[in-house]
PDB file of N, CA, C and O in Angstrom:
ATOM      1  N   MET A   1       7.284  -2.395 -16.387  1.00  0.00           N
ATOM      2  CA  MET A   1       7.902  -1.110 -16.084  1.00  0.00           C
ATOM      3  C   MET A   1       9.385  -1.349 -15.825  1.00  0.00           C
ATOM      4  O   MET A   1       9.737  -2.199 -15.007  1.00  0.00           O
ATOM      5  N   GLY A   2      10.253  -0.619 -16.505  1.00  0.00           N
ATOM      6  CA  GLY A   2      11.688  -0.759 -16.335  1.00  0.00           C
ATOM      7  C   GLY A   2      12.178  -0.117 -15.048  1.00  0.00           C
ATOM      8  O   GLY A   2      11.464   0.656 -14.409  1.00  0.00           O
ATOM      9  N   TYR A   3      13.395  -0.448 -14.685  1.00  0.00           N
ATOM     10  CA  TYR A   3      13.963   0.072 -13.442  1.00  0.00           C
ATOM     11  C   TYR A   3      14.060   1.587 -13.436  1.00  0.00           C
ATOM     12  O   TYR A   3      13.837   2.211 -12.399  1.00  0.00           O
ATOM     13  N   GLU A   4      14.387   2.195 -14.570  1.00  0.00           N
ATOM     14  CA  GLU A   4      14.491   3.660 -14.618  1.00  0.00           C
ATOM     15  C   GLU A   4      13.136   4.302 -14.319  1.00  0.00           C
ATOM     16  O   GLU A   4      13.064   5.289 -13.587  1.00  0.00           O
ATOM     17  N   ALA A   5      12.077   3.753 -14.875  1.00  0.00           N
ATOM     18  CA  ALA A   5      10.733   4.289 -14.629  1.00  0.00           C
ATOM     19  C   ALA A   5      10.343   4.098 -13.165  1.00  0.00           C
ATOM     20  O   ALA A   5       9.730   4.975 -12.557  1.00  0.00           O
ATOM     21  N   ILE A   6      10.704   2.942 -12.606  1.00  0.00           N
ATOM     22  CA  ILE A   6      10.404   2.686 -11.193  1.00  0.00           C
ATOM     23  C   ILE A   6      11.162   3.673 -10.309  1.00  0.00           C
ATOM     24  O   ILE A   6      10.600   4.225  -9.363  1.00  0.00           O
ATOM     25  N   LYS A   7      12.437   3.893 -10.619  1.00  0.00           N
ATOM     26  CA  LYS A   7      13.231   4.827  -9.825  1.00  0.00           C
ATOM     27  C   LYS A   7      12.645   6.239  -9.898  1.00  0.00           C
ATOM     28  O   LYS A   7      12.573   6.933  -8.883  1.00  0.00           O
ATOM     29  N   LEU A   8      12.233   6.660 -11.070  1.00  0.00           N
ATOM     30  CA  LEU A   8      11.620   7.984 -11.198  1.00  0.00           C
ATOM     31  C   LEU A   8      10.311   8.072 -10.415  1.00  0.00           C
ATOM     32  O   LEU A   8      10.025   9.093  -9.789  1.00  0.00           O
ATOM     33  N   GLU A   9       9.526   7.010 -10.453  1.00  0.00           N
ATOM     34  CA  GLU A   9       8.277   6.972  -9.685  1.00  0.00           C
ATOM     35  C   GLU A   9       8.564   7.077  -8.192  1.00  0.00           C
ATOM     36  O   GLU A   9       7.871   7.792  -7.467  1.00  0.00           O
ATOM     37  N   LEU A  10       9.589   6.361  -7.738  1.00  0.00           N
ATOM     38  CA  LEU A  10       9.957   6.407  -6.323  1.00  0.00           C
ATOM     39  C   LEU A  10      10.483   7.780  -5.919  1.00  0.00           C
ATOM     40  O   LEU A  10      10.174   8.270  -4.833  1.00  0.00           O
ATOM     41  N   ILE A  11      11.273   8.400  -6.783  1.00  0.00           N
ATOM     42  CA  ILE A  11      11.783   9.746  -6.498  1.00  0.00           C
ATOM     43  C   ILE A  11      10.627  10.729  -6.354  1.00  0.00           C
ATOM     44  O   ILE A  11      10.602  11.540  -5.429  1.00  0.00           O
ATOM     45  N   GLU A  12       9.677  10.649  -7.269  1.00  0.00           N
ATOM     46  CA  GLU A  12       8.509  11.544  -7.201  1.00  0.00           C
ATOM     47  C   GLU A  12       7.727  11.313  -5.912  1.00  0.00           C
ATOM     48  O   GLU A  12       7.322  12.265  -5.246  1.00  0.00           O
ATOM     49  N   TRP A  13       7.520  10.055  -5.566  1.00  0.00           N
ATOM     50  CA  TRP A  13       6.792   9.713  -4.335  1.00  0.00           C
ATOM     51  C   TRP A  13       7.539  10.216  -3.113  1.00  0.00           C
ATOM     52  O   TRP A  13       6.936  10.769  -2.194  1.00  0.00           O
ATOM     53  N   LEU A  14       8.866  10.023  -3.103  1.00  0.00           N
ATOM     54  CA  LEU A  14       9.669  10.415  -1.959  1.00  0.00           C
ATOM     55  C   LEU A  14       9.667  11.927  -1.752  1.00  0.00           C
ATOM     56  O   LEU A  14       9.660  12.394  -0.613  1.00  0.00           O
ATOM     57  N   THR A  15       9.673  12.688  -2.828  1.00  0.00           N
ATOM     58  CA  THR A  15       9.668  14.148  -2.688  1.00  0.00           C
ATOM     59  C   THR A  15       8.373  14.655  -2.061  1.00  0.00           C
ATOM     60  O   THR A  15       8.350  15.733  -1.468  1.00  0.00           O
ATOM     61  N   LYS A  16       7.307  13.889  -2.190  1.00  0.00           N
ATOM     62  CA  LYS A  16       6.011  14.292  -1.626  1.00  0.00           C
ATOM     63  C   LYS A  16       5.749  13.646  -0.271  1.00  0.00           C
ATOM     64  O   LYS A  16       4.774  13.989   0.398  1.00  0.00           O
ATOM     65  N   LEU A  17       6.603  12.719   0.140  1.00  0.00           N
ATOM     66  CA  LEU A  17       6.398  11.963   1.372  1.00  0.00           C
ATOM     67  C   LEU A  17       6.549  12.863   2.584  1.00  0.00           C
ATOM     68  O   LEU A  17       7.517  13.614   2.694  1.00  0.00           O
ATOM     69  N   ASP A  18       5.583  12.783   3.497  1.00  0.00           N
ATOM     70  CA  ASP A  18       5.586  13.626   4.687  1.00  0.00           C
ATOM     71  C   ASP A  18       5.495  12.786   5.957  1.00  0.00           C
ATOM     72  O   ASP A  18       5.126  13.296   7.015  1.00  0.00           O
ATOM     73  N   ASP A  19       5.825  11.512   5.858  1.00  0.00           N
ATOM     74  CA  ASP A  19       5.728  10.587   6.984  1.00  0.00           C
ATOM     75  C   ASP A  19       7.134  10.319   7.524  1.00  0.00           C
ATOM     76  O   ASP A  19       7.909   9.591   6.904  1.00  0.00           O
ATOM     77  N   SER A  20       7.460  10.900   8.669  1.00  0.00           N
ATOM     78  CA  SER A  20       8.822  10.806   9.201  1.00  0.00           C
ATOM     79  C   SER A  20       9.223   9.367   9.512  1.00  0.00           C
ATOM     80  O   SER A  20      10.386   9.003   9.341  1.00  0.00           O
ATOM     81  N   GLU A  21       8.290   8.552   9.960  1.00  0.00           N
ATOM     82  CA  GLU A  21       8.609   7.157  10.272  1.00  0.00           C
ATOM     83  C   GLU A  21       9.039   6.394   9.013  1.00  0.00           C
ATOM     84  O   GLU A  21      10.000   5.626   9.045  1.00  0.00           O
ATOM     85  N   THR A  22       8.328   6.610   7.921  1.00  0.00           N
ATOM     86  CA  THR A  22       8.681   5.954   6.662  1.00  0.00           C
ATOM     87  C   THR A  22      10.016   6.467   6.147  1.00  0.00           C
ATOM     88  O   THR A  22      10.826   5.688   5.645  1.00  0.00           O
ATOM     89  N   ILE A  23      10.254   7.765   6.266  1.00  0.00           N
ATOM     90  CA  ILE A  23      11.516   8.340   5.822  1.00  0.00           C
ATOM     91  C   ILE A  23      12.676   7.763   6.629  1.00  0.00           C
ATOM     92  O   ILE A  23      13.713   7.415   6.063  1.00  0.00           O
ATOM     93  N   GLU A  24      12.507   7.660   7.944  1.00  0.00           N
ATOM     94  CA  GLU A  24      13.555   7.080   8.789  1.00  0.00           C
ATOM     95  C   GLU A  24      13.805   5.623   8.421  1.00  0.00           C
ATOM     96  O   GLU A  24      14.952   5.179   8.386  1.00  0.00           O
ATOM     97  N   TYR A  25      12.739   4.877   8.149  1.00  0.00           N
ATOM     98  CA  TYR A  25      12.879   3.481   7.747  1.00  0.00           C
ATOM     99  C   TYR A  25      13.644   3.368   6.428  1.00  0.00           C
ATOM    100  O   TYR A  25      14.537   2.531   6.291  1.00  0.00           O
ATOM    101  N   LEU A  26      13.293   4.205   5.470  1.00  0.00           N
ATOM    102  CA  LEU A  26      13.969   4.179   4.173  1.00  0.00           C
ATOM    103  C   LEU A  26      15.449   4.528   4.323  1.00  0.00           C
ATOM    104  O   LEU A  26      16.292   3.975   3.616  1.00  0.00           O
ATOM    105  N   LYS A  27      15.764   5.432   5.229  1.00  0.00           N
ATOM    106  CA  LYS A  27      17.158   5.787   5.497  1.00  0.00           C
ATOM    107  C   LYS A  27      17.911   4.578   6.036  1.00  0.00           C
ATOM    108  O   LYS A  27      19.049   4.328   5.638  1.00  0.00           O
ATOM    109  N   ILE A  28      17.291   3.831   6.932  1.00  0.00           N
ATOM    110  CA  ILE A  28      17.916   2.627   7.480  1.00  0.00           C
ATOM    111  C   ILE A  28      18.162   1.606   6.376  1.00  0.00           C
ATOM    112  O   ILE A  28      19.224   0.987   6.316  1.00  0.00           O
ATOM    113  N   VAL A  29      17.173   1.437   5.506  1.00  0.00           N
ATOM    114  CA  VAL A  29      17.328   0.501   4.384  1.00  0.00           C
ATOM    115  C   VAL A  29      18.481   0.948   3.490  1.00  0.00           C
ATOM    116  O   VAL A  29      19.328   0.138   3.112  1.00  0.00           O
ATOM    117  N   LYS A  30      18.513   2.219   3.156  1.00  0.00           N
ATOM    118  CA  LYS A  30      19.582   2.754   2.305  1.00  0.00           C
ATOM    119  C   LYS A  30      20.948   2.544   2.942  1.00  0.00           C
ATOM    120  O   LYS A  30      21.880   2.076   2.288  1.00  0.00           O
ATOM    121  N   ASP A  31      21.064   2.892   4.217  1.00  0.00           N
ATOM    122  CA  ASP A  31      22.353   2.763   4.902  1.00  0.00           C
ATOM    123  C   ASP A  31      22.780   1.304   5.023  1.00  0.00           C
ATOM    124  O   ASP A  31      23.969   0.996   4.942  1.00  0.00           O
ATOM    125  N   SER A  32      21.829   0.416   5.215  1.00  0.00           N
ATOM    126  CA  SER A  32      22.176  -0.997   5.372  1.00  0.00           C
ATOM    127  C   SER A  32      22.693  -1.587   4.068  1.00  0.00           C
ATOM    128  O   SER A  32      23.477  -2.535   4.087  1.00  0.00           O
ATOM    129  N   LYS A  33      22.267  -1.043   2.946  1.00  0.00           N
ATOM    130  CA  LYS A  33      22.727  -1.524   1.645  1.00  0.00           C
ATOM    131  C   LYS A  33      24.092  -0.954   1.287  1.00  0.00           C
ATOM    132  O   LYS A  33      24.849  -1.586   0.551  1.00  0.00           O
ATOM    133  N   SER A  34      24.418   0.234   1.796  1.00  0.00           N
ATOM    134  CA  SER A  34      25.655   0.882   1.407  1.00  0.00           C
ATOM    135  C   SER A  34      26.800   0.615   2.382  1.00  0.00           C
ATOM    136  O   SER A  34      27.957   0.887   2.063  1.00  0.00           O
ATOM    137  N   ASN A  35      26.497   0.094   3.546  1.00  0.00           N
ATOM    138  CA  ASN A  35      27.520  -0.193   4.549  1.00  0.00           C
ATOM    139  C   ASN A  35      27.630  -1.695   4.754  1.00  0.00           C
ATOM    140  O   ASN A  35      26.812  -2.474   4.265  1.00  0.00           O
ATOM    141  N   ASP A  36      28.646  -2.070   5.478  1.00  0.00           N
ATOM    142  CA  ASP A  36      28.796  -3.478   5.839  1.00  0.00           C
ATOM    143  C   ASP A  36      28.136  -3.755   7.186  1.00  0.00           C
ATOM    144  O   ASP A  36      28.467  -4.733   7.856  1.00  0.00           O
ATOM    145  N   ASN A  37      27.207  -2.894   7.576  1.00  0.00           N
ATOM    146  CA  ASN A  37      26.511  -3.070   8.848  1.00  0.00           C
ATOM    147  C   ASN A  37      25.602  -4.280   8.806  1.00  0.00           C
ATOM    148  O   ASN A  37      25.009  -4.596   7.774  1.00  0.00           O
ATOM    149  N   ASP A  38      25.502  -4.936   9.914  1.00  0.00           N
ATOM    150  CA  ASP A  38      24.557  -6.023  10.074  1.00  0.00           C
ATOM    151  C   ASP A  38      23.198  -5.404  10.407  1.00  0.00           C
ATOM    152  O   ASP A  38      23.116  -4.540  11.280  1.00  0.00           O
ATOM    153  N   TRP A  39      22.144  -5.828   9.732  1.00  0.00           N
ATOM    154  CA  TRP A  39      20.818  -5.250   9.954  1.00  0.00           C
ATOM    155  C   TRP A  39      20.401  -5.384  11.416  1.00  0.00           C
ATOM    156  O   TRP A  39      19.619  -4.571  11.908  1.00  0.00           O
ATOM    157  N   TRP A  40      20.903  -6.386  12.108  1.00  0.00           N
ATOM    158  CA  TRP A  40      20.570  -6.601  13.519  1.00  0.00           C
ATOM    159  C   TRP A  40      20.944  -5.371  14.345  1.00  0.00           C
ATOM    160  O   TRP A  40      20.235  -5.012  15.285  1.00  0.00           O
ATOM    161  N   ASP A  41      22.043  -4.735  13.998  1.00  0.00           N
ATOM    162  CA  ASP A  41      22.518  -3.564  14.741  1.00  0.00           C
ATOM    163  C   ASP A  41      21.571  -2.377  14.608  1.00  0.00           C
ATOM    164  O   ASP A  41      21.590  -1.474  15.444  1.00  0.00           O
ATOM    165  N   ASP A  42      20.749  -2.370  13.571  1.00  0.00           N
ATOM    166  CA  ASP A  42      19.822  -1.260  13.348  1.00  0.00           C
ATOM    167  C   ASP A  42      18.486  -1.445  14.065  1.00  0.00           C
ATOM    168  O   ASP A  42      17.660  -0.533  14.080  1.00  0.00           O
ATOM    169  N   LEU A  43      18.272  -2.614  14.657  1.00  0.00           N
ATOM    170  CA  LEU A  43      17.017  -2.876  15.349  1.00  0.00           C
ATOM    171  C   LEU A  43      17.032  -2.275  16.741  1.00  0.00           C
ATOM    172  O   LEU A  43      18.085  -2.135  17.363  1.00  0.00           O
ATOM    173  N   SER A  44      15.840  -1.918  17.222  1.00  0.00           N
ATOM    174  CA  SER A  44      15.729  -1.429  18.591  1.00  0.00           C
ATOM    175  C   SER A  44      15.830  -2.624  19.548  1.00  0.00           C
ATOM    176  O   SER A  44      15.697  -3.776  19.133  1.00  0.00           O
ATOM    177  N   ASP A  45      16.065  -2.335  20.822  1.00  0.00           N
ATOM    178  CA  ASP A  45      16.125  -3.409  21.821  1.00  0.00           C
ATOM    179  C   ASP A  45      14.806  -4.170  21.884  1.00  0.00           C
ATOM    180  O   ASP A  45      14.795  -5.389  22.055  1.00  0.00           O
ATOM    181  N   LEU A  46      13.702  -3.452  21.746  1.00  0.00           N
ATOM    182  CA  LEU A  46      12.383  -4.093  21.767  1.00  0.00           C
ATOM    183  C   LEU A  46      12.239  -5.063  20.596  1.00  0.00           C
ATOM    184  O   LEU A  46      11.739  -6.174  20.772  1.00  0.00           O
ATOM    185  N   GLN A  47      12.671  -4.656  19.414  1.00  0.00           N
ATOM    186  CA  GLN A  47      12.597  -5.529  18.249  1.00  0.00           C
ATOM    187  C   GLN A  47      13.480  -6.761  18.428  1.00  0.00           C
ATOM    188  O   GLN A  47      13.077  -7.873  18.084  1.00  0.00           O
ATOM    189  N   LYS A  48      14.683  -6.564  18.966  1.00  0.00           N
ATOM    190  CA  LYS A  48      15.591  -7.687  19.191  1.00  0.00           C
ATOM    191  C   LYS A  48      15.001  -8.680  20.192  1.00  0.00           C
ATOM    192  O   LYS A  48      15.071  -9.892  19.988  1.00  0.00           O
ATOM    193  N   ARG A  49      14.425  -8.162  21.267  1.00  0.00           N
ATOM    194  CA  ARG A  49      13.810  -9.056  22.268  1.00  0.00           C
ATOM    195  C   ARG A  49      12.659  -9.843  21.660  1.00  0.00           C
ATOM    196  O   ARG A  49      12.489 -11.024  21.961  1.00  0.00           O
ATOM    197  N   GLY A  50      11.871  -9.203  20.812  1.00  0.00           N
ATOM    198  CA  GLY A  50      10.761  -9.895  20.164  1.00  0.00           C
ATOM    199  C   GLY A  50      11.245 -11.022  19.269  1.00  0.00           C
ATOM    200  O   GLY A  50      10.673 -12.112  19.274  1.00  0.00           O
ATOM    201  N   ILE A  51      12.282 -10.768  18.510  1.00  0.00           N
ATOM    202  CA  ILE A  51      12.846 -11.801  17.644  1.00  0.00           C
ATOM    203  C   ILE A  51      13.411 -12.936  18.485  1.00  0.00           C
ATOM    204  O   ILE A  51      13.202 -14.108  18.174  1.00  0.00           O
ATOM    205  N   GLU A  52      14.125 -12.588  19.546  1.00  0.00           N
ATOM    206  CA  GLU A  52      14.708 -13.614  20.417  1.00  0.00           C
ATOM    207  C   GLU A  52      13.621 -14.462  21.075  1.00  0.00           C
ATOM    208  O   GLU A  52      13.788 -15.673  21.221  1.00  0.00           O
ATOM    209  N   ARG A  53      12.499 -13.835  21.477  1.00  0.00           N
ATOM    210  CA  ARG A  53      11.376 -14.609  22.047  1.00  0.00           C
ATOM    211  C   ARG A  53      10.825 -15.576  21.007  1.00  0.00           C
ATOM    212  O   ARG A  53      10.541 -16.733  21.317  1.00  0.00           O
ATOM    213  N   GLY A  54      10.675 -15.103  19.779  1.00  0.00           N
ATOM    214  CA  GLY A  54      10.161 -15.958  18.714  1.00  0.00           C
ATOM    215  C   GLY A  54      11.086 -17.126  18.423  1.00  0.00           C
ATOM    216  O   GLY A  54      10.626 -18.255  18.251  1.00  0.00           O
ATOM    217  N   LEU A  55      12.382 -16.865  18.367  1.00  0.00           N
ATOM    218  CA  LEU A  55      13.344 -17.946  18.144  1.00  0.00           C
ATOM    219  C   LEU A  55      13.329 -18.940  19.291  1.00  0.00           C
ATOM    220  O   LEU A  55      13.453 -20.145  19.076  1.00  0.00           O
ATOM    221  N   ASN A  56      13.177 -18.432  20.516  1.00  0.00           N
ATOM    222  CA  ASN A  56      13.092 -19.309  21.685  1.00  0.00           C
ATOM    223  C   ASN A  56      11.828 -20.165  21.623  1.00  0.00           C
ATOM    224  O   ASN A  56      11.863 -21.347  21.968  1.00  0.00           O
ATOM    225  N   ASP A  57      10.721 -19.581  21.190  1.00  0.00           N
ATOM    226  CA  ASP A  57       9.481 -20.351  21.026  1.00  0.00           C
ATOM    227  C   ASP A  57       9.676 -21.478  20.022  1.00  0.00           C
ATOM    228  O   ASP A  57       9.235 -22.602  20.262  1.00  0.00           O
ATOM    229  N   ILE A  58      10.323 -21.195  18.913  1.00  0.00           N
ATOM    230  CA  ILE A  58      10.575 -22.223  17.900  1.00  0.00           C
ATOM    231  C   ILE A  58      11.443 -23.328  18.489  1.00  0.00           C
ATOM    232  O   ILE A  58      11.157 -24.514  18.326  1.00  0.00           O
ATOM    233  N   LYS A  59      12.505 -22.921  19.177  1.00  0.00           N
ATOM    234  CA  LYS A  59      13.437 -23.882  19.771  1.00  0.00           C
ATOM    235  C   LYS A  59      12.734 -24.809  20.767  1.00  0.00           C
ATOM    236  O   LYS A  59      13.085 -25.984  20.881  1.00  0.00           O
ATOM    237  N   ASN A  60      11.750 -24.279  21.482  1.00  0.00           N
ATOM    238  CA  ASN A  60      11.053 -25.045  22.514  1.00  0.00           C
ATOM    239  C   ASN A  60       9.729 -25.637  22.031  1.00  0.00           C
ATOM    240  O   ASN A  60       8.924 -26.101  22.838  1.00  0.00           O
ATOM    241  N   GLY A  61       9.507 -25.620  20.730  1.00  0.00           N
ATOM    242  CA  GLY A  61       8.335 -26.273  20.163  1.00  0.00           C
ATOM    243  C   GLY A  61       7.021 -25.549  20.393  1.00  0.00           C
ATOM    244  O   GLY A  61       5.955 -26.150  20.255  1.00  0.00           O
ATOM    245  N   ARG A  62       7.074 -24.278  20.740  1.00  0.00           N
ATOM    246  CA  ARG A  62       5.842 -23.511  20.974  1.00  0.00           C
ATOM    247  C   ARG A  62       5.440 -22.819  19.683  1.00  0.00           C
ATOM    248  O   ARG A  62       5.508 -21.595  19.564  1.00  0.00           O
ATOM    249  N   THR A  63       5.021 -23.624  18.723  1.00  0.00           N
ATOM    250  CA  THR A  63       4.606 -23.102  17.425  1.00  0.00           C
ATOM    251  C   THR A  63       3.294 -23.741  17.004  1.00  0.00           C
ATOM    252  O   THR A  63       2.896 -24.780  17.531  1.00  0.00           O
ATOM    253  N   ILE A  64       2.634 -23.114  16.056  1.00  0.00           N
ATOM    254  CA  ILE A  64       1.405 -23.633  15.465  1.00  0.00           C
ATOM    255  C   ILE A  64       1.609 -23.624  13.959  1.00  0.00           C
ATOM    256  O   ILE A  64       2.057 -22.625  13.394  1.00  0.00           O
ATOM    257  N   SER A  65       1.288 -24.712  13.320  1.00  0.00           N
ATOM    258  CA  SER A  65       1.487 -24.789  11.879  1.00  0.00           C
ATOM    259  C   SER A  65       0.529 -23.853  11.146  1.00  0.00           C
ATOM    260  O   SER A  65      -0.522 -23.471  11.662  1.00  0.00           O
ATOM    261  N   HIS A  66       0.921 -23.504   9.951  1.00  0.00           N
ATOM    262  CA  HIS A  66       0.084 -22.663   9.100  1.00  0.00           C
ATOM    263  C   HIS A  66      -1.263 -23.334   8.849  1.00  0.00           C
ATOM    264  O   HIS A  66      -2.307 -22.683   8.882  1.00  0.00           O
ATOM    265  N   GLU A  67      -1.230 -24.632   8.599  1.00  0.00           N
ATOM    266  CA  GLU A  67      -2.478 -25.373   8.347  1.00  0.00           C
ATOM    267  C   GLU A  67      -3.392 -25.359   9.565  1.00  0.00           C
ATOM    268  O   GLU A  67      -4.610 -25.249   9.422  1.00  0.00           O
ATOM    269  N   GLU A  68      -2.817 -25.470  10.773  1.00  0.00           N
ATOM    270  CA  GLU A  68      -3.642 -25.435  11.983  1.00  0.00           C
ATOM    271  C   GLU A  68      -4.290 -24.057  12.177  1.00  0.00           C
ATOM    272  O   GLU A  68      -5.452 -23.968  12.571  1.00  0.00           O
ATOM    273  N   VAL A  69      -3.555 -23.010  11.906  1.00  0.00           N
ATOM    274  CA  VAL A  69      -4.105 -21.658  12.015  1.00  0.00           C
ATOM    275  C   VAL A  69      -5.244 -21.469  11.025  1.00  0.00           C
ATOM    276  O   VAL A  69      -6.295 -20.927  11.368  1.00  0.00           O
ATOM    277  N   LYS A  70      -5.024 -21.924   9.784  1.00  0.00           N
ATOM    278  CA  LYS A  70      -6.076 -21.815   8.769  1.00  0.00           C
ATOM    279  C   LYS A  70      -7.318 -22.571   9.208  1.00  0.00           C
ATOM    280  O   LYS A  70      -8.434 -22.069   9.075  1.00  0.00           O
ATOM    281  N   SER A  71      -7.130 -23.771   9.726  1.00  0.00           N
ATOM    282  CA  SER A  71      -8.257 -24.582  10.166  1.00  0.00           C
ATOM    283  C   SER A  71      -8.976 -23.936  11.347  1.00  0.00           C
ATOM    284  O   SER A  71     -10.205 -23.890  11.388  1.00  0.00           O
ATOM    285  N   ARG A  72      -8.206 -23.445  12.295  1.00  0.00           N
ATOM    286  CA  ARG A  72      -8.766 -22.855  13.503  1.00  0.00           C
ATOM    287  C   ARG A  72      -9.610 -21.629  13.187  1.00  0.00           C
ATOM    288  O   ARG A  72     -10.634 -21.391  13.828  1.00  0.00           O
ATOM    289  N   TYR A  73      -9.182 -20.853  12.201  1.00  0.00           N
ATOM    290  CA  TYR A  73      -9.885 -19.610  11.874  1.00  0.00           C
ATOM    291  C   TYR A  73     -10.721 -19.706  10.605  1.00  0.00           C
ATOM    292  O   TYR A  73     -11.176 -18.693  10.074  1.00  0.00           O
ATOM    293  N   GLY A  74     -10.920 -20.926  10.123  1.00  0.00           N
ATOM    294  CA  GLY A  74     -11.787 -21.144   8.982  1.00  0.00           C
ATOM    295  C   GLY A  74     -11.296 -20.522   7.686  1.00  0.00           C
ATOM    296  O   GLY A  74     -12.090 -20.045   6.875  1.00  0.00           O
ATOM    297  N   LEU A  75     -10.000 -20.530   7.500  1.00  0.00           N
ATOM    298  CA  LEU A  75      -9.428 -19.931   6.287  1.00  0.00           C
ATOM    299  C   LEU A  75      -9.154 -20.967   5.234  1.00  0.00           C
ATOM    300  O   LEU A  75      -8.672 -20.634   4.151  1.00  0.00           O
TER     301      LEU A  75
END
């Protein structure tokens, strides 16, 4: 499927979209591509704290490998 067909499909989908959360998210994506804004600035404080906790966990070695998770859960 070419880009023009994909864009038309997305336009049709968007005109029927009735989910305000998805519409707000798409607006953020659109604005982040058209401005020189850093995506970090668009995150909520809760999202930023979650990312910072995750980075702190990595820094302090509080991680589990993908292989260990697969093994632990029989995947």
